[in-house]
mmCIF entry with sequence, helices, sheets and N, C-alpha, C, O atoms, coordinates in Angstrom:
data_MODEL
# 
_entry.id   MODEL 
# 
_entity.id                         1 
_entity.type                       polymer 
_entity.pdbx_number_of_molecules   1 
# 
_entity_poly.entity_id                      1 
_entity_poly.type                           'polypeptide(L)' 
_entity_poly.nstd_linkage                   no 
_entity_poly.nstd_monomer                   no 
_entity_poly.pdbx_seq_one_letter_code       MDGISWITLILATMIGGFLFAMIGVVLLALLLGNVSDRLSSNDETRQDS 
_entity_poly.pdbx_seq_one_letter_code_can   MDGISWITLILATMIGGFLFAMIGVVLLALLLGNVSDRLSSNDETRQDS 
_entity_poly.pdbx_strand_id                 A 
# 
loop_
_entity_poly_seq.entity_id 
_entity_poly_seq.num 
_entity_poly_seq.mon_id 
_entity_poly_seq.hetero 
1 1  MET n 
1 2  ASP n 
1 3  GLY n 
1 4  ILE n 
1 5  SER n 
1 6  TRP n 
1 7  ILE n 
1 8  THR n 
1 9  LEU n 
1 10 ILE n 
1 11 LEU n 
1 12 ALA n 
1 13 THR n 
1 14 MET n 
1 15 ILE n 
1 16 GLY n 
1 17 GLY n 
1 18 PHE n 
1 19 LEU n 
1 20 PHE n 
1 21 ALA n 
1 22 MET n 
1 23 ILE n 
1 24 GLY n 
1 25 VAL n 
1 26 VAL n 
1 27 LEU n 
1 28 LEU n 
1 29 ALA n 
1 30 LEU n 
1 31 LEU n 
1 32 LEU n 
1 33 GLY n 
1 34 ASN n 
1 35 VAL n 
1 36 SER n 
1 37 ASP n 
1 38 ARG n 
1 39 LEU n 
1 40 SER n 
1 41 SER n 
1 42 ASN n 
1 43 ASP n 
1 44 GLU n 
1 45 THR n 
1 46 ARG n 
1 47 GLN n 
1 48 ASP n 
1 49 SER n 
# 
_struct_asym.id          A 
_struct_asym.entity_id   1 
# 
_struct_conf.conf_type_id            HELX_P 
_struct_conf.id                      HELX_P1 
_struct_conf.pdbx_PDB_helix_id       AA1 
_struct_conf.beg_label_comp_id       ASP 
_struct_conf.beg_label_asym_id       A 
_struct_conf.beg_label_seq_id        2 
_struct_conf.pdbx_beg_PDB_ins_code   ? 
_struct_conf.end_label_comp_id       ASP 
_struct_conf.end_label_asym_id       A 
_struct_conf.end_label_seq_id        48 
_struct_conf.pdbx_end_PDB_ins_code   ? 
_struct_conf.beg_auth_comp_id        ASP 
_struct_conf.beg_auth_asym_id        A 
_struct_conf.beg_auth_seq_id         2 
_struct_conf.end_auth_comp_id        ASP 
_struct_conf.end_auth_asym_id        A 
_struct_conf.end_auth_seq_id         48 
_struct_conf.pdbx_PDB_helix_class    1 
_struct_conf.details                 ? 
_struct_conf.pdbx_PDB_helix_length   47 
# 
_struct_conf_type.id          HELX_P 
_struct_conf_type.criteria    ? 
_struct_conf_type.reference   ? 
# 
loop_
_atom_site.group_PDB 
_atom_site.id 
_atom_site.type_symbol 
_atom_site.label_atom_id 
_atom_site.label_alt_id 
_atom_site.label_comp_id 
_atom_site.label_asym_id 
_atom_site.label_entity_id 
_atom_site.label_seq_id 
_atom_site.pdbx_PDB_ins_code 
_atom_site.Cartn_x 
_atom_site.Cartn_y 
_atom_site.Cartn_z 
_atom_site.occupancy 
_atom_site.B_iso_or_equiv 
_atom_site.pdbx_formal_charge 
_atom_site.auth_seq_id 
_atom_site.auth_comp_id 
_atom_site.auth_asym_id 
_atom_site.auth_atom_id 
_atom_site.pdbx_PDB_model_num 
ATOM 1   N N  . MET A 1 1  ? -174.531 -140.521 -23.630 1.00 0.00 ? 1  MET A N  1 
ATOM 2   C CA . MET A 1 1  ? -174.274 -140.308 -25.057 1.00 0.00 ? 1  MET A CA 1 
ATOM 3   C C  . MET A 1 1  ? -174.315 -141.620 -25.819 1.00 0.00 ? 1  MET A C  1 
ATOM 4   O O  . MET A 1 1  ? -174.685 -141.653 -26.993 1.00 0.00 ? 1  MET A O  1 
ATOM 5   N N  . ASP A 1 2  ? -173.935 -142.696 -25.154 1.00 0.00 ? 2  ASP A N  1 
ATOM 6   C CA . ASP A 1 2  ? -173.924 -143.987 -25.834 1.00 0.00 ? 2  ASP A CA 1 
ATOM 7   C C  . ASP A 1 2  ? -175.340 -144.414 -26.226 1.00 0.00 ? 2  ASP A C  1 
ATOM 8   O O  . ASP A 1 2  ? -175.567 -144.913 -27.329 1.00 0.00 ? 2  ASP A O  1 
ATOM 9   N N  . GLY A 1 3  ? -176.291 -144.211 -25.306 1.00 0.00 ? 3  GLY A N  1 
ATOM 10  C CA . GLY A 1 3  ? -177.671 -144.574 -25.612 1.00 0.00 ? 3  GLY A CA 1 
ATOM 11  C C  . GLY A 1 3  ? -178.241 -143.728 -26.739 1.00 0.00 ? 3  GLY A C  1 
ATOM 12  O O  . GLY A 1 3  ? -178.966 -144.233 -27.596 1.00 0.00 ? 3  GLY A O  1 
ATOM 13  N N  . ILE A 1 4  ? -177.914 -142.440 -26.736 1.00 0.00 ? 4  ILE A N  1 
ATOM 14  C CA . ILE A 1 4  ? -178.413 -141.553 -27.793 1.00 0.00 ? 4  ILE A CA 1 
ATOM 15  C C  . ILE A 1 4  ? -177.835 -141.958 -29.139 1.00 0.00 ? 4  ILE A C  1 
ATOM 16  O O  . ILE A 1 4  ? -178.536 -141.932 -30.151 1.00 0.00 ? 4  ILE A O  1 
ATOM 17  N N  . SER A 1 5  ? -176.575 -142.327 -29.158 1.00 0.00 ? 5  SER A N  1 
ATOM 18  C CA . SER A 1 5  ? -175.953 -142.727 -30.424 1.00 0.00 ? 5  SER A CA 1 
ATOM 19  C C  . SER A 1 5  ? -176.573 -144.030 -30.945 1.00 0.00 ? 5  SER A C  1 
ATOM 20  O O  . SER A 1 5  ? -176.759 -144.188 -32.152 1.00 0.00 ? 5  SER A O  1 
ATOM 21  N N  . TRP A 1 6  ? -176.893 -144.965 -30.035 1.00 0.00 ? 6  TRP A N  1 
ATOM 22  C CA . TRP A 1 6  ? -177.541 -146.207 -30.467 1.00 0.00 ? 6  TRP A CA 1 
ATOM 23  C C  . TRP A 1 6  ? -178.931 -145.914 -31.038 1.00 0.00 ? 6  TRP A C  1 
ATOM 24  O O  . TRP A 1 6  ? -179.305 -146.465 -32.073 1.00 0.00 ? 6  TRP A O  1 
ATOM 25  N N  . ILE A 1 7  ? -179.695 -145.050 -30.366 1.00 0.00 ? 7  ILE A N  1 
ATOM 26  C CA . ILE A 1 7  ? -181.034 -144.716 -30.855 1.00 0.00 ? 7  ILE A CA 1 
ATOM 27  C C  . ILE A 1 7  ? -180.948 -144.027 -32.218 1.00 0.00 ? 7  ILE A C  1 
ATOM 28  O O  . ILE A 1 7  ? -181.746 -144.306 -33.113 1.00 0.00 ? 7  ILE A O  1 
ATOM 29  N N  . THR A 1 8  ? -179.974 -143.126 -32.367 1.00 0.00 ? 8  THR A N  1 
ATOM 30  C CA . THR A 1 8  ? -179.786 -142.450 -33.652 1.00 0.00 ? 8  THR A CA 1 
ATOM 31  C C  . THR A 1 8  ? -179.431 -143.452 -34.741 1.00 0.00 ? 8  THR A C  1 
ATOM 32  O O  . THR A 1 8  ? -179.951 -143.373 -35.854 1.00 0.00 ? 8  THR A O  1 
ATOM 33  N N  . LEU A 1 9  ? -178.550 -144.389 -34.428 1.00 0.00 ? 9  LEU A N  1 
ATOM 34  C CA . LEU A 1 9  ? -178.155 -145.406 -35.402 1.00 0.00 ? 9  LEU A CA 1 
ATOM 35  C C  . LEU A 1 9  ? -179.353 -146.259 -35.807 1.00 0.00 ? 9  LEU A C  1 
ATOM 36  O O  . LEU A 1 9  ? -179.537 -146.543 -36.990 1.00 0.00 ? 9  LEU A O  1 
ATOM 37  N N  . ILE A 1 10 ? -180.167 -146.671 -34.841 1.00 0.00 ? 10 ILE A N  1 
ATOM 38  C CA . ILE A 1 10 ? -181.332 -147.509 -35.130 1.00 0.00 ? 10 ILE A CA 1 
ATOM 39  C C  . ILE A 1 10 ? -182.355 -146.731 -35.972 1.00 0.00 ? 10 ILE A C  1 
ATOM 40  O O  . ILE A 1 10 ? -182.914 -147.264 -36.931 1.00 0.00 ? 10 ILE A O  1 
ATOM 41  N N  . LEU A 1 11 ? -182.590 -145.468 -35.601 1.00 0.00 ? 11 LEU A N  1 
ATOM 42  C CA . LEU A 1 11 ? -183.528 -144.664 -36.390 1.00 0.00 ? 11 LEU A CA 1 
ATOM 43  C C  . LEU A 1 11 ? -183.023 -144.444 -37.803 1.00 0.00 ? 11 LEU A C  1 
ATOM 44  O O  . LEU A 1 11 ? -183.799 -144.522 -38.754 1.00 0.00 ? 11 LEU A O  1 
ATOM 45  N N  . ALA A 1 12 ? -181.734 -144.171 -37.956 1.00 0.00 ? 12 ALA A N  1 
ATOM 46  C CA . ALA A 1 12 ? -181.166 -143.978 -39.294 1.00 0.00 ? 12 ALA A CA 1 
ATOM 47  C C  . ALA A 1 12 ? -181.296 -145.254 -40.124 1.00 0.00 ? 12 ALA A C  1 
ATOM 48  O O  . ALA A 1 12 ? -181.590 -145.192 -41.318 1.00 0.00 ? 12 ALA A O  1 
ATOM 49  N N  . THR A 1 13 ? -181.079 -146.397 -39.500 1.00 0.00 ? 13 THR A N  1 
ATOM 50  C CA . THR A 1 13 ? -181.222 -147.669 -40.214 1.00 0.00 ? 13 THR A CA 1 
ATOM 51  C C  . THR A 1 13 ? -182.663 -147.903 -40.632 1.00 0.00 ? 13 THR A C  1 
ATOM 52  O O  . THR A 1 13 ? -182.922 -148.347 -41.750 1.00 0.00 ? 13 THR A O  1 
ATOM 53  N N  . MET A 1 14 ? -183.610 -147.604 -39.735 1.00 0.00 ? 14 MET A N  1 
ATOM 54  C CA . MET A 1 14 ? -185.021 -147.789 -40.068 1.00 0.00 ? 14 MET A CA 1 
ATOM 55  C C  . MET A 1 14 ? -185.442 -146.860 -41.200 1.00 0.00 ? 14 MET A C  1 
ATOM 56  O O  . MET A 1 14 ? -186.139 -147.276 -42.126 1.00 0.00 ? 14 MET A O  1 
ATOM 57  N N  . ILE A 1 15 ? -185.013 -145.593 -41.123 1.00 0.00 ? 15 ILE A N  1 
ATOM 58  C CA . ILE A 1 15 ? -185.379 -144.643 -42.169 1.00 0.00 ? 15 ILE A CA 1 
ATOM 59  C C  . ILE A 1 15 ? -184.747 -145.049 -43.500 1.00 0.00 ? 15 ILE A C  1 
ATOM 60  O O  . ILE A 1 15 ? -185.395 -144.965 -44.544 1.00 0.00 ? 15 ILE A O  1 
ATOM 61  N N  . GLY A 1 16 ? -183.495 -145.485 -43.471 1.00 0.00 ? 16 GLY A N  1 
ATOM 62  C CA . GLY A 1 16 ? -182.829 -145.935 -44.693 1.00 0.00 ? 16 GLY A CA 1 
ATOM 63  C C  . GLY A 1 16 ? -183.531 -147.138 -45.305 1.00 0.00 ? 16 GLY A C  1 
ATOM 64  O O  . GLY A 1 16 ? -183.733 -147.191 -46.518 1.00 0.00 ? 16 GLY A O  1 
ATOM 65  N N  . GLY A 1 17 ? -183.898 -148.096 -44.477 1.00 0.00 ? 17 GLY A N  1 
ATOM 66  C CA . GLY A 1 17 ? -184.616 -149.268 -44.980 1.00 0.00 ? 17 GLY A CA 1 
ATOM 67  C C  . GLY A 1 17 ? -185.975 -148.897 -45.545 1.00 0.00 ? 17 GLY A C  1 
ATOM 68  O O  . GLY A 1 17 ? -186.401 -149.442 -46.563 1.00 0.00 ? 17 GLY A O  1 
ATOM 69  N N  . PHE A 1 18 ? -186.658 -147.965 -44.881 1.00 0.00 ? 18 PHE A N  1 
ATOM 70  C CA . PHE A 1 18 ? -187.968 -147.531 -45.362 1.00 0.00 ? 18 PHE A CA 1 
ATOM 71  C C  . PHE A 1 18 ? -187.839 -146.831 -46.714 1.00 0.00 ? 18 PHE A C  1 
ATOM 72  O O  . PHE A 1 18 ? -188.632 -147.080 -47.622 1.00 0.00 ? 18 PHE A O  1 
ATOM 73  N N  . LEU A 1 19 ? -186.841 -145.956 -46.848 1.00 0.00 ? 19 LEU A N  1 
ATOM 74  C CA . LEU A 1 19 ? -186.630 -145.275 -48.126 1.00 0.00 ? 19 LEU A CA 1 
ATOM 75  C C  . LEU A 1 19 ? -186.272 -146.275 -49.222 1.00 0.00 ? 19 LEU A C  1 
ATOM 76  O O  . LEU A 1 19 ? -186.762 -146.168 -50.346 1.00 0.00 ? 19 LEU A O  1 
ATOM 77  N N  . PHE A 1 20 ? -185.421 -147.242 -48.899 1.00 0.00 ? 20 PHE A N  1 
ATOM 78  C CA . PHE A 1 20 ? -185.045 -148.269 -49.875 1.00 0.00 ? 20 PHE A CA 1 
ATOM 79  C C  . PHE A 1 20 ? -186.278 -149.054 -50.327 1.00 0.00 ? 20 PHE A C  1 
ATOM 80  O O  . PHE A 1 20 ? -186.439 -149.326 -51.516 1.00 0.00 ? 20 PHE A O  1 
ATOM 81  N N  . ALA A 1 21 ? -187.151 -149.419 -49.373 1.00 0.00 ? 21 ALA A N  1 
ATOM 82  C CA . ALA A 1 21 ? -188.363 -150.157 -49.713 1.00 0.00 ? 21 ALA A CA 1 
ATOM 83  C C  . ALA A 1 21 ? -189.305 -149.302 -50.562 1.00 0.00 ? 21 ALA A C  1 
ATOM 84  O O  . ALA A 1 21 ? -189.904 -149.800 -51.515 1.00 0.00 ? 21 ALA A O  1 
ATOM 85  N N  . MET A 1 22 ? -189.438 -148.014 -50.219 1.00 0.00 ? 22 MET A N  1 
ATOM 86  C CA . MET A 1 22 ? -190.320 -147.140 -50.989 1.00 0.00 ? 22 MET A CA 1 
ATOM 87  C C  . MET A 1 22 ? -189.814 -146.977 -52.424 1.00 0.00 ? 22 MET A C  1 
ATOM 88  O O  . MET A 1 22 ? -190.605 -147.005 -53.367 1.00 0.00 ? 22 MET A O  1 
ATOM 89  N N  . ILE A 1 23 ? -188.508 -146.809 -52.591 1.00 0.00 ? 23 ILE A N  1 
ATOM 90  C CA . ILE A 1 23 ? -187.945 -146.694 -53.943 1.00 0.00 ? 23 ILE A CA 1 
ATOM 91  C C  . ILE A 1 23 ? -188.200 -147.989 -54.721 1.00 0.00 ? 23 ILE A C  1 
ATOM 92  O O  . ILE A 1 23 ? -188.537 -147.947 -55.904 1.00 0.00 ? 23 ILE A O  1 
ATOM 93  N N  . GLY A 1 24 ? -188.042 -149.121 -54.066 1.00 0.00 ? 24 GLY A N  1 
ATOM 94  C CA . GLY A 1 24 ? -188.305 -150.405 -54.716 1.00 0.00 ? 24 GLY A CA 1 
ATOM 95  C C  . GLY A 1 24 ? -189.762 -150.541 -55.140 1.00 0.00 ? 24 GLY A C  1 
ATOM 96  O O  . GLY A 1 24 ? -190.049 -151.033 -56.231 1.00 0.00 ? 24 GLY A O  1 
ATOM 97  N N  . VAL A 1 25 ? -190.680 -150.109 -54.283 1.00 0.00 ? 25 VAL A N  1 
ATOM 98  C CA . VAL A 1 25 ? -192.109 -150.189 -54.618 1.00 0.00 ? 25 VAL A CA 1 
ATOM 99  C C  . VAL A 1 25 ? -192.427 -149.287 -55.801 1.00 0.00 ? 25 VAL A C  1 
ATOM 100 O O  . VAL A 1 25 ? -193.160 -149.686 -56.706 1.00 0.00 ? 25 VAL A O  1 
ATOM 101 N N  . VAL A 1 26 ? -191.881 -148.073 -55.801 1.00 0.00 ? 26 VAL A N  1 
ATOM 102 C CA . VAL A 1 26 ? -192.137 -147.143 -56.911 1.00 0.00 ? 26 VAL A CA 1 
ATOM 103 C C  . VAL A 1 26 ? -191.585 -147.705 -58.210 1.00 0.00 ? 26 VAL A C  1 
ATOM 104 O O  . VAL A 1 26 ? -192.262 -147.658 -59.237 1.00 0.00 ? 26 VAL A O  1 
ATOM 105 N N  . LEU A 1 27 ? -190.371 -148.234 -58.185 1.00 0.00 ? 27 LEU A N  1 
ATOM 106 C CA . LEU A 1 27 ? -189.789 -148.803 -59.405 1.00 0.00 ? 27 LEU A CA 1 
ATOM 107 C C  . LEU A 1 27 ? -190.593 -150.007 -59.874 1.00 0.00 ? 27 LEU A C  1 
ATOM 108 O O  . LEU A 1 27 ? -190.791 -150.179 -61.076 1.00 0.00 ? 27 LEU A O  1 
ATOM 109 N N  . LEU A 1 28 ? -191.057 -150.839 -58.958 1.00 0.00 ? 28 LEU A N  1 
ATOM 110 C CA . LEU A 1 28 ? -191.855 -152.005 -59.336 1.00 0.00 ? 28 LEU A CA 1 
ATOM 111 C C  . LEU A 1 28 ? -193.178 -151.566 -59.964 1.00 0.00 ? 28 LEU A C  1 
ATOM 112 O O  . LEU A 1 28 ? -193.620 -152.152 -60.952 1.00 0.00 ? 28 LEU A O  1 
ATOM 113 N N  . ALA A 1 29 ? -193.817 -150.531 -59.391 1.00 0.00 ? 29 ALA A N  1 
ATOM 114 C CA . ALA A 1 29 ? -195.072 -150.033 -59.948 1.00 0.00 ? 29 ALA A CA 1 
ATOM 115 C C  . ALA A 1 29 ? -194.851 -149.464 -61.343 1.00 0.00 ? 29 ALA A C  1 
ATOM 116 O O  . ALA A 1 29 ? -195.662 -149.697 -62.239 1.00 0.00 ? 29 ALA A O  1 
ATOM 117 N N  . LEU A 1 30 ? -193.766 -148.722 -61.539 1.00 0.00 ? 30 LEU A N  1 
ATOM 118 C CA . LEU A 1 30 ? -193.473 -148.182 -62.867 1.00 0.00 ? 30 LEU A CA 1 
ATOM 119 C C  . LEU A 1 30 ? -193.205 -149.308 -63.863 1.00 0.00 ? 30 LEU A C  1 
ATOM 120 O O  . LEU A 1 30 ? -193.653 -149.243 -65.008 1.00 0.00 ? 30 LEU A O  1 
ATOM 121 N N  . LEU A 1 31 ? -192.483 -150.328 -63.437 1.00 0.00 ? 31 LEU A N  1 
ATOM 122 C CA . LEU A 1 31 ? -192.188 -151.452 -64.326 1.00 0.00 ? 31 LEU A CA 1 
ATOM 123 C C  . LEU A 1 31 ? -193.471 -152.188 -64.710 1.00 0.00 ? 31 LEU A C  1 
ATOM 124 O O  . LEU A 1 31 ? -193.666 -152.522 -65.879 1.00 0.00 ? 31 LEU A O  1 
ATOM 125 N N  . LEU A 1 32 ? -194.348 -152.441 -63.735 1.00 0.00 ? 32 LEU A N  1 
ATOM 126 C CA . LEU A 1 32 ? -195.606 -153.133 -64.032 1.00 0.00 ? 32 LEU A CA 1 
ATOM 127 C C  . LEU A 1 32 ? -196.485 -152.286 -64.946 1.00 0.00 ? 32 LEU A C  1 
ATOM 128 O O  . LEU A 1 32 ? -197.131 -152.818 -65.848 1.00 0.00 ? 32 LEU A O  1 
ATOM 129 N N  . GLY A 1 33 ? -196.516 -150.970 -64.721 1.00 0.00 ? 33 GLY A N  1 
ATOM 130 C CA . GLY A 1 33 ? -197.291 -150.089 -65.590 1.00 0.00 ? 33 GLY A CA 1 
ATOM 131 C C  . GLY A 1 33 ? -196.755 -150.101 -67.001 1.00 0.00 ? 33 GLY A C  1 
ATOM 132 O O  . GLY A 1 33 ? -197.528 -150.090 -67.959 1.00 0.00 ? 33 GLY A O  1 
ATOM 133 N N  . ASN A 1 34 ? -195.441 -150.123 -67.146 1.00 0.00 ? 34 ASN A N  1 
ATOM 134 C CA . ASN A 1 34 ? -194.826 -150.152 -68.474 1.00 0.00 ? 34 ASN A CA 1 
ATOM 135 C C  . ASN A 1 34 ? -195.149 -151.460 -69.183 1.00 0.00 ? 34 ASN A C  1 
ATOM 136 O O  . ASN A 1 34 ? -195.498 -151.452 -70.363 1.00 0.00 ? 34 ASN A O  1 
ATOM 137 N N  . VAL A 1 35 ? -195.037 -152.583 -68.479 1.00 0.00 ? 35 VAL A N  1 
ATOM 138 C CA . VAL A 1 35 ? -195.330 -153.882 -69.078 1.00 0.00 ? 35 VAL A CA 1 
ATOM 139 C C  . VAL A 1 35 ? -196.803 -153.958 -69.456 1.00 0.00 ? 35 VAL A C  1 
ATOM 140 O O  . VAL A 1 35 ? -197.140 -154.440 -70.538 1.00 0.00 ? 35 VAL A O  1 
ATOM 141 N N  . SER A 1 36 ? -197.682 -153.486 -68.578 1.00 0.00 ? 36 SER A N  1 
ATOM 142 C CA . SER A 1 36 ? -199.116 -153.521 -68.867 1.00 0.00 ? 36 SER A CA 1 
ATOM 143 C C  . SER A 1 36 ? -199.448 -152.640 -70.066 1.00 0.00 ? 36 SER A C  1 
ATOM 144 O O  . SER A 1 36 ? -200.287 -152.995 -70.893 1.00 0.00 ? 36 SER A O  1 
ATOM 145 N N  . ASP A 1 37 ? -198.777 -151.476 -70.154 1.00 0.00 ? 37 ASP A N  1 
ATOM 146 C CA . ASP A 1 37 ? -198.996 -150.576 -71.286 1.00 0.00 ? 37 ASP A CA 1 
ATOM 147 C C  . ASP A 1 37 ? -198.552 -151.246 -72.585 1.00 0.00 ? 37 ASP A C  1 
ATOM 148 O O  . ASP A 1 37 ? -199.233 -151.146 -73.606 1.00 0.00 ? 37 ASP A O  1 
ATOM 149 N N  . ARG A 1 38 ? -197.423 -151.918 -72.541 1.00 0.00 ? 38 ARG A N  1 
ATOM 150 C CA . ARG A 1 38 ? -196.928 -152.589 -73.748 1.00 0.00 ? 38 ARG A CA 1 
ATOM 151 C C  . ARG A 1 38 ? -197.878 -153.704 -74.169 1.00 0.00 ? 38 ARG A C  1 
ATOM 152 O O  . ARG A 1 38 ? -198.149 -153.876 -75.358 1.00 0.00 ? 38 ARG A O  1 
ATOM 153 N N  . LEU A 1 39 ? -198.384 -154.463 -73.196 1.00 0.00 ? 39 LEU A N  1 
ATOM 154 C CA . LEU A 1 39 ? -199.292 -155.558 -73.527 1.00 0.00 ? 39 LEU A CA 1 
ATOM 155 C C  . LEU A 1 39 ? -200.583 -155.022 -74.135 1.00 0.00 ? 39 LEU A C  1 
ATOM 156 O O  . LEU A 1 39 ? -201.074 -155.572 -75.121 1.00 0.00 ? 39 LEU A O  1 
ATOM 157 N N  . SER A 1 40 ? -201.135 -153.965 -73.565 1.00 0.00 ? 40 SER A N  1 
ATOM 158 C CA . SER A 1 40 ? -202.381 -153.420 -74.095 1.00 0.00 ? 40 SER A CA 1 
ATOM 159 C C  . SER A 1 40 ? -202.151 -152.806 -75.475 1.00 0.00 ? 40 SER A C  1 
ATOM 160 O O  . SER A 1 40 ? -203.026 -152.903 -76.336 1.00 0.00 ? 40 SER A O  1 
ATOM 161 N N  . SER A 1 41 ? -200.985 -152.170 -75.708 1.00 0.00 ? 41 SER A N  1 
ATOM 162 C CA . SER A 1 41 ? -200.728 -151.602 -77.031 1.00 0.00 ? 41 SER A CA 1 
ATOM 163 C C  . SER A 1 41 ? -200.533 -152.727 -78.046 1.00 0.00 ? 41 SER A C  1 
ATOM 164 O O  . SER A 1 41 ? -200.902 -152.574 -79.210 1.00 0.00 ? 41 SER A O  1 
ATOM 165 N N  . ASN A 1 42 ? -199.957 -153.860 -77.620 1.00 0.00 ? 42 ASN A N  1 
ATOM 166 C CA . ASN A 1 42 ? -199.830 -154.998 -78.524 1.00 0.00 ? 42 ASN A CA 1 
ATOM 167 C C  . ASN A 1 42 ? -201.207 -155.559 -78.871 1.00 0.00 ? 42 ASN A C  1 
ATOM 168 O O  . ASN A 1 42 ? -201.446 -155.944 -80.016 1.00 0.00 ? 42 ASN A O  1 
ATOM 169 N N  . ASP A 1 43 ? -202.107 -155.608 -77.906 1.00 0.00 ? 43 ASP A N  1 
ATOM 170 C CA . ASP A 1 43 ? -203.460 -156.091 -78.169 1.00 0.00 ? 43 ASP A CA 1 
ATOM 171 C C  . ASP A 1 43 ? -204.174 -155.171 -79.146 1.00 0.00 ? 43 ASP A C  1 
ATOM 172 O O  . ASP A 1 43 ? -204.876 -155.648 -80.037 1.00 0.00 ? 43 ASP A O  1 
ATOM 173 N N  . GLU A 1 44 ? -204.008 -153.853 -78.996 1.00 0.00 ? 44 GLU A N  1 
ATOM 174 C CA . GLU A 1 44 ? -204.666 -152.920 -79.895 1.00 0.00 ? 44 GLU A CA 1 
ATOM 175 C C  . GLU A 1 44 ? -204.155 -153.071 -81.320 1.00 0.00 ? 44 GLU A C  1 
ATOM 176 O O  . GLU A 1 44 ? -204.946 -153.007 -82.262 1.00 0.00 ? 44 GLU A O  1 
ATOM 177 N N  . THR A 1 45 ? -202.865 -153.268 -81.499 1.00 0.00 ? 45 THR A N  1 
ATOM 178 C CA . THR A 1 45 ? -202.322 -153.417 -82.849 1.00 0.00 ? 45 THR A CA 1 
ATOM 179 C C  . THR A 1 45 ? -202.797 -154.729 -83.462 1.00 0.00 ? 45 THR A C  1 
ATOM 180 O O  . THR A 1 45 ? -203.010 -154.801 -84.673 1.00 0.00 ? 45 THR A O  1 
ATOM 181 N N  . ARG A 1 46 ? -202.962 -155.749 -82.660 1.00 0.00 ? 46 ARG A N  1 
ATOM 182 C CA . ARG A 1 46 ? -203.468 -157.016 -83.197 1.00 0.00 ? 46 ARG A CA 1 
ATOM 183 C C  . ARG A 1 46 ? -204.930 -156.882 -83.627 1.00 0.00 ? 46 ARG A C  1 
ATOM 184 O O  . ARG A 1 46 ? -205.329 -157.458 -84.639 1.00 0.00 ? 46 ARG A O  1 
ATOM 185 N N  . GLN A 1 47 ? -205.722 -156.137 -82.879 1.00 0.00 ? 47 GLN A N  1 
ATOM 186 C CA . GLN A 1 47 ? -207.132 -155.967 -83.238 1.00 0.00 ? 47 GLN A CA 1 
ATOM 187 C C  . GLN A 1 47 ? -207.281 -155.152 -84.514 1.00 0.00 ? 47 GLN A C  1 
ATOM 188 O O  . GLN A 1 47 ? -208.191 -155.400 -85.305 1.00 0.00 ? 47 GLN A O  1 
ATOM 189 N N  . ASP A 1 48 ? -206.388 -154.174 -84.724 1.00 0.00 ? 48 ASP A N  1 
ATOM 190 C CA . ASP A 1 48 ? -206.485 -153.334 -85.916 1.00 0.00 ? 48 ASP A CA 1 
ATOM 191 C C  . ASP A 1 48 ? -206.169 -154.128 -87.176 1.00 0.00 ? 48 ASP A C  1 
ATOM 192 O O  . ASP A 1 48 ? -206.789 -153.897 -88.214 1.00 0.00 ? 48 ASP A O  1 
ATOM 193 N N  . SER A 1 49 ? -205.227 -155.051 -87.112 1.00 0.00 ? 49 SER A N  1 
ATOM 194 C CA . SER A 1 49 ? -204.822 -155.762 -88.320 1.00 0.00 ? 49 SER A CA 1 
ATOM 195 C C  . SER A 1 49 ? -205.783 -156.900 -88.644 1.00 0.00 ? 49 SER A C  1 
ATOM 196 O O  . SER A 1 49 ? -205.592 -157.607 -89.633 1.00 0.00 ? 49 SER A O  1 
# 
C-alpha cells in the first residue's frame, strides 16, 4: 500500500503541475491576444485621423 500511495501522490502532483502550467499558458495567450488587439486598434485609429 505504501508504494501505491507514493505513485498516487506523484501522479497527482504531476497532473496538478500540468494543469497549472496549462492554465498559465492559456492566460498568457489571452493576455498577449488582448495586448495585440489593443495595439492594432490603436494603429487603426491613428491611421484614420
